[in-house]
KEDO-873136 format. One record per atom (N, C-alpha, C): z, x, y. Coordinates in steps of 0.2 Angstrom, whole numbers, padded with zeros to 4 digits, always signed. Layout:
ZXY
...
***
This chain:
+0012-0028+0018
+0009-0022+0018
+0008-0018+0012
+0002-0016+0010
+0001-0012+0004
-0002-0005+0006
-0001+0000+0002
-0004+0007+0004
-0010+0007-0001
-0016+0008+0003
-0022+0008+0000
-0026+0014+0000
-0029+0017-0005
-0033+0022-0005
-0040+0020-0005
-0044+0021+0000
-0051+0019+0001
-0055+0025+0000
-0059+0025-0005
-0064+0031-0007
-0071+0029-0006
-0074+0032-0001
-0081+0029+0001
-0084+0035+0005
-0090+0037+0003
-0093+0043+0006
-0097+0041+0012
-0099+0034+0013
-0103+0032+0019
-0098+0031+0024
-0098+0035+0029
-0093+0035+0035
-0093+0029+0039
-0099+0025+0040
-0099+0019+0043
-0095+0014+0039
-0097+0013+0033
-0093+0008+0029
-0086+0010+0028
-0084+0016+0027
-0077+0018+0027
-0073+0016+0033
-0076+0017+0039
-0073+0016+0046
-0072+0008+0046
-0077+0004+0045
-0077-0003+0045
-0072-0006+0041
-0072-0004+0034
-0067-0007+0030
-0060-0004+0031
-0059+0002+0033
-0053+0004+0035
-0050+0001+0041
-0054-0001+0046
-0051-0004+0052
-0049-0011+0050
-0053-0014+0046
-0052-0021+0044
-0046-0022+0040
-0045-0017+0035
-0038-0018+0031
-0032-0016+0035
-0033-0011+0040
-0027-0010+0045
-0026-0016+0049
-0031-0019+0051
-0030-0025+0055
-0026-0031+0051
-0027-0030+0045
-0023-0035+0040
-0016-0032+0038
-0014-0027+0042
-0008-0024+0041
-0006-0020+0035
-0012-0017+0032
-0011-0012+0027
-0011-0005+0029
-0008-0001+0025
-0008+0006+0027
-0014+0009+0023
-0019+0012+0026
-0025+0014+0023
-0026+0022+0023
-0027+0025+0018
-0029+0032+0018
-0036+0032+0015
-0040+0037+0018
-0047+0037+0016
-0049+0044+0013
-0054+0044+0008
-0057+0050+0005
-0064+0049+0005
-0068+0055+0006
-0075+0054+0006
-0079+0057+0000
-0075+0060-0005
-0078+0062-0011
-0073+0062-0017
-0076+0062-0023
-0072+0061-0029
-0067+0066-0030
-0068+0073-0028
-0063+0078-0030
-0057+0077-0025
-0058+0075-0019
-0052+0074-0014
-0048+0068-0017
-0052+0063-0019
-0049+0057-0021
-0044+0058-0027
-0047+0062-0032
-0043+0064-0038
-0037+0067-0036
-0037+0072-0031
-0031+0076-0029
-0026+0071-0026
-0029+0066-0022
-0024+0062-0019
-0020+0057-0024
-0024+0055-0029
-0021+0051-0034
-0016+0055-0038
-0016+0061-0039
-0012+0065-0042
-0005+0066-0038
-0006+0067-0032
+0000+0068-0027
+0003+0062-0024
+0000+0056-0024
+0003+0051-0020
+0002+0044-0024
+0006+0039-0022
+0006+0033-0025
+0003+0028-0021
-0001+0023-0024
-0004+0018-0020
-0003+0011-0023
-0004+0006-0019
-0003-0001-0022
-0010-0003-0024
-0016+0000-0021
-0022-0002-0023
-0027+0003-0021
-0032+0004-0026
-0038+0009-0025
-0044+0005-0024
-0048+0007-0018
-0054+0004-0017
-0059+0010-0018
-0064+0009-0023
-0067+0015-0025
-0075+0014-0026
-0078+0018-0022
-0086+0018-0022
-0088+0021-0028
-0093+0018-0031
-0096+0021-0038
-0099+0028-0037
-0104+0028-0032
-0108+0034-0031
-0105+0038-0026
-0102+0044-0028
-0098+0048-0024
-0100+0056-0025
-0100+0060-0020
-0101+0067-0022
-0096+0070-0027
-0098+0075-0031
-0094+0079-0035
-0092+0075-0041
-0088+0070-0040
-0086+0066-0046
-0087+0058-0044
-0090+0055-0049
-0092+0048-0048
-0086+0043-0048
-0086+0037-0045
-0081+0033-0045
-0079+0031-0052
-0084+0030-0056
-0082+0028-0063
-0079+0034-0067
-0080+0040-0066
-0077+0045-0069
-0070+0046-0066
-0069+0045-0060
-0062+0045-0057
-0058+0039-0060
-0061+0034-0061
-0057+0028-0064
-0055+0029-0071
-0060+0032-0075
-0059+0034-0082
-0053+0039-0083
-0053+0044-0079
-0048+0049-0079
-0041+0047-0077
-0041+0043-0072
-0035+0040-0069
-0032+0035-0074
-0036+0031-0078
-0033+0027-0083
-0031+0031-0089
-0035+0036-0091
-0033+0040-0096
-0026+0044-0095
-0025+0046-0089
-0019+0049-0087
-0013+0044-0086
-0014+0038-0088
-0008+0033-0087
-0008+0029-0081
-0013+0030-0076
-0013+0027-0070
-0014+0019-0071
-0010+0015-0067
-0010+0008-0068
-0011+0004-0062
-0012+0008-0056
-0014+0005-0050
-0020+0001-0050
-0021-0005-0047
-0027-0009-0047
-0032-0006-0044
-0038-0006-0047
-0044-0003-0044
-0050-0008-0043
-0052-0008-0036
-0058-0012-0035
-0064-0007-0034
-0069-0008-0038
-0075-0004-0038
-0080-0007-0033
-0083-0003-0028
-0088-0005-0024
-0095-0001-0026
-0100-0005-0026
-0107-0002-0028
-0112-0006-0026
-0118-0003-0026
-0124-0007-0025
-0128-0009-0031
-0125-0006-0037
-0127-0008-0043
-0125-0015-0045
-0130-0019-0047
-0128-0026-0048
-0130-0029-0054
-0133-0026-0059
-0134-0028-0066
-0128-0030-0070
-0129-0034-0075
-0123-0036-0079
-0121-0029-0083
-0126-0025-0085
-0124-0019-0088
-0120-0014-0084
-0122-0014-0077
-0118-0010-0072
-0111-0012-0072
-0110-0019-0071
-0104-0022-0070
-0100-0021-0077
-0103-0021-0082
-0099-0020-0089
-0097-0013-0089
-0101-0008-0087
-0099-0001-0087
-0093+0000-0082
-0094-0003-0076
-0088-0002-0071
-0082-0005-0074
-0082-0011-0076
-0076-0014-0079
-0073-0010-0085
-0077-0008-0089
-0075-0004-0095
-0072+0002-0093
-0074+0005-0088
-0071+0012-0086
-0064+0011-0084
-0061+0005-0082
-0055+0004-0080
-0054+0000-0074
-0059-0001-0071
-0059-0005-0064
-0056-0012-0066
-0052-0015-0061
-0050-0022-0062
-0054-0027-0059
-0059-0025-0054
-0063-0030-0051
-0069-0026-0048
-0074-0029-0046
-0081-0026-0045
-0084-0030-0039
-0086-0027-0034
-0089-0030-0028
-0095-0026-0026
-0100-0030-0026
-0107-0028-0025
-0109-0027-0017
-0111-0021-0015
-0114-0020-0008
-0121-0024-0007
-0122-0026-0001
-0117-0027+0004
-0113-0033+0003
-0107-0033+0006
-0102-0038+0005
-0099-0040+0011
-0096-0046+0011
-0093-0049+0017
-0086-0047+0017
-0083-0045+0023
-0076-0042+0024
-0071-0047+0022
-0073-0054+0023
-0068-0059+0021
-0067-0059+0013
-0073-0058+0010
-0073-0058+0002
-0069-0052+0000
-0070-0046+0003
-0066-0040+0002
-0058-0042+0002
-0056-0045+0008
-0049-0047+0009
-0047-0051+0003
-0051-0056+0001
-0049-0061-0004
-0048-0057-0011
-0052-0052-0012
-0052-0048-0018
-0045-0044-0018
-0044-0041-0012
-0038-0037-0011
-0032-0041-0012
-0032-0047-0009
-0026-0051-0010
-0025-0053-0017
-0030-0054-0021
-0029-0056-0028
-0027-0051-0032
-0029-0045-0031
-0027-0039-0035
-0020-0037-0034
-0018-0038-0027
-0011-0036-0026
-0006-0041-0028
-0008-0047-0028
-0004-0053-0031
-0003-0051-0039
-0009-0050-0042
-0009-0048-0049
-0004-0043-0051
-0004-0038-0047
+0000-0032-0048
+0007-0033-0046
+0008-0038-0042
+0015-0039-0039
+0017-0035-0033
+0012-0031-0031
+0013-0027-0025
+0015-0031-0018
+0011-0036-0017
+0012-0040-0012
+0011-0048-0014
+0016-0052-0012
+0016-0059-0014
+0017-0063-0009
+0024-0065-0008
+0026-0069-0003
+0025-0066+0004
+0023-0071+0009
+0022-0069+0016
+0029-0069+0020
+0034-0072+0017
+0040-0073+0020
+0045-0070+0015
+0049-0065+0017
+0054-0062+0013
+0061-0064+0016
+0065-0066+0011
+0072-0067+0014
+0077-0064+0009
+0082-0060+0012
+0087-0057+0009
+0093-0058+0014
+0099-0061+0012
+0104-0062+0016
+0103-0065+0022
+0104-0062+0028
+0103-0065+0035
+0096-0063+0037
+0092-0059+0033
+0086-0056+0035
+0080-0061+0033
+0076-0062+0038
+0070-0066+0036
+0064-0063+0039
+0060-0060+0035
+0054-0056+0037
+0047-0060+0036
+0044-0062+0041
+0037-0065+0041
+0032-0059+0041
+0029-0058+0036
+0024-0052+0036
+0017-0054+0039
+0016-0060+0039
+0010-0062+0042
+0010-0062+0050
+0016-0065+0053
+0017-0065+0060
+0020-0059+0063
+0022-0054+0058
+0026-0048+0060
+0032-0050+0064
+0036-0054+0061
+0042-0056+0065
+0048-0055+0060
+0054-0053+0063
+0060-0053+0059
+0065-0057+0063
+0069-0061+0059
+0075-0064+0061
+0081-0062+0057
+0086-0060+0061
+0092-0058+0058
+0097-0064+0060
+0098-0068+0055
+0102-0075+0057
+0097-0079+0061
+0099-0081+0067
+0094-0084+0072
+0091-0080+0077
+0093-0074+0077
+0090-0069+0082
+0084-0066+0080
+0079-0066+0084
+0073-0062+0083
+0073-0055+0085
+0072-0050+0081
+0072-0043+0082
+0066-0040+0082
+0065-0036+0087
+0058-0032+0088
+0059-0025+0084
+0054-0024+0080
+0053-0018+0076
+0047-0015+0078
+0047-0008+0078
+0040-0005+0078
+0037-0005+0072
+0030-0003+0071
+0026-0004+0065
+0029-0001+0059
+0032+0005+0060
+0034+0009+0054
+0041+0007+0052
+0045+0004+0057
+0051+0001+0055
+0050-0005+0051
+0045-0009+0053
+0043-0015+0050
+0041-0014+0043
+0036-0009+0042
+0034-0007+0035
+0039-0005+0031
+0044-0001+0033
+0049+0002+0029
+0054-0004+0027
+0056-0008+0031
+0060-0014+0030
+0056-0019+0025
+0050-0020+0026
+0046-0024+0021
+0046-0021+0014
+0045-0014+0014
+0045-0011+0007
+0051-0012+0004
+0057-0011+0007
+0063-0011+0004
+0065-0019+0002
+0063-0023+0006
+0064-0030+0004
+0060-0033-0001
+0054-0030-0002
+0050-0032-0008
+0052-0028-0015
+0057-0024-0014
+0060-0021-0020
+0067-0021-0020
+0070-0027-0019
+0078-0027-0019
+0081-0024-0025
+0087-0021-0023
+0091-0018-0028
+0089-0012-0031
+0083-0009-0029
+0080-0003-0031
+0082+0003-0027
+0083+0008-0029
+0085+0014-0025
+0079+0018-0024
+0078+0020-0018
+0072+0025-0017
+0074+0031-0013
+0072+0036-0015
+0074+0043-0012
+0070+0043-0005
+0072+0048-0001
+0068+0049+0005
+0061+0051+0003
+0060+0055-0002
+0053+0057-0004
+0049+0051-0006
+0052+0047-0010
+0049+0041-0012
+0046+0036-0007
+0051+0035-0002
+0049+0031+0004
+0043+0034+0008
+0044+0041+0009
+0038+0045+0012
+0031+0043+0009
+0032+0043+0002
+0025+0042-0002
+0023+0035-0001
+0027+0030-0001
+0025+0023-0001
+0024+0020+0006
+0027+0023+0011
+0027+0020+0018
+0023+0024+0023
+0022+0031+0022
+0019+0035+0027
+0012+0037+0024
+0008+0039+0029
+0001+0042+0026
+0003+0049+0023
-0001+0051+0018
+0001+0057+0014
+0000+0063+0019
-0005+0063+0024
-0006+0068+0028
-0002+0068+0035
+0003+0063+0035
+0007+0063+0041
+0012+0068+0042
+0013+0070+0048
+0018+0076+0049
+0025+0073+0049
+0027+0071+0043
+0034+0067+0042
+0037+0071+0037
+0044+0070+0037
+0048+0073+0032
+0054+0068+0030
+0058+0070+0025
+0064+0066+0024
+0068+0065+0030
+0068+0069+0034
+0072+0068+0041
+0069+0063+0045
+0063+0062+0044
+0059+0056+0048
+0061+0050+0045
+0062+0049+0038
+0064+0043+0035
+0071+0042+0037
+0076+0047+0037
+0083+0046+0039
+0083+0043+0046
+0079+0046+0050
+0079+0043+0057
+0077+0036+0058
+0072+0034+0054
+0070+0027+0054
+0075+0023+0051
+0078+0025+0046
+0083+0021+0043
+0089+0020+0048
+0091+0025+0051
+0096+0024+0056
+0094+0020+0062
+0088+0020+0064
+0086+0016+0070
+0086+0008+0067
+0083+0008+0061
+0083+0001+0058
+0090-0002+0057
+0094+0001+0055
+0101-0001+0055
+0104-0003+0061
+0103+0001+0067
+0105-0001+0073
+0102-0008+0075
+0096-0010+0073
+0093-0016+0075
+0095-0022+0071
+0097-0021+0065
+0098-0027+0060
+0105-0027+0058
+0109-0022+0059
+0116-0023+0057
+0120-0028+0062
+0125-0031+0059
+0128-0036+0063
+0136-0034+0063
+0139-0036+0068
+0146-0034+0069
+0150-0037+0063
+0155-0033+0060
+0159-0036+0055
+0156-0037+0048
+0150-0035+0048
+0146-0036+0041
+0144-0029+0039
+0143-0029+0032
+0141-0022+0029
+0133-0022+0030
+0130-0016+0032
+0123-0016+0033
+0119-0018+0027
+0114-0022+0028
+0110-0024+0022
+0106-0018+0019
+0105-0012+0022
+0103-0006+0019
+0108-0001+0017
+0109-0001+0011
+0114+0004+0008
+0112+0011+0007
+0116+0016+0007
+0115+0022+0006
+0118+0024-0001
+0115+0026-0006
+0117+0028-0012
+0118+0036-0012
+0124+0038-0012
+0125+0046-0011
+0121+0050-0016
+0117+0054-0013
+0113+0059-0017
+0107+0056-0021
+0106+0049-0019
+0100+0046-0023
+0095+0043-0018
+0097+0040-0013
+0093+0037-0008
+0095+0030-0005
+0091+0025-0004
+0092+0019+0000
+0090+0013-0004
+0094+0008-0003
+0092+0001-0006
+0094-0005-0002
+0091-0010-0003
+0093-0017+0000
+0096-0021-0006
+0102-0023-0006
+0104-0028-0011
+0103-0035-0010
+0100-0038-0015
+0098-0045-0014
+0105-0049-0015
***
């Protein structure tokens, strides 16, 4: 799972792309204009930005330039109907990592998304293994030892995120930013409740919980 910001003012395209990416188990937030997108990028963290060139208020190229100038490193896929070499040069020089011309096939979009996420290290292996935990992100299955455990979508996303970042400590606020929608009615208490429920499902008698609490700092999984 990756957290993706999709910036597209064409409602039909935004709906189709968002549904497609959610079907591929990504967490997708949408924005329909440049000003709203710029604000989201200031307040939230994303694994990937899919950015339309022609947007109301602020163009995609301007957003890209300002984001990079401010130190933003998130991969950016630029969408546009502009197809000349000069247009592509402008887009890539603005800080975009890849360029996809409209109209495009959704399977090609998926391939570009996977390539950018692999390059960034945000999503790589489809099977994650730490200790007795084996998480198949493609089939959405979790094995604890030899036992298959059923997780709800948010529990799965939370566990996947922690397993993709072993030995790293994440505060409740950081987990909210990376695993929940920015406009979700959620709080650090929500995170705490999901961690508690997750532990009930994956902890084994006589063994230390795979998910550790670091007092005053947050949570981590030790590899």
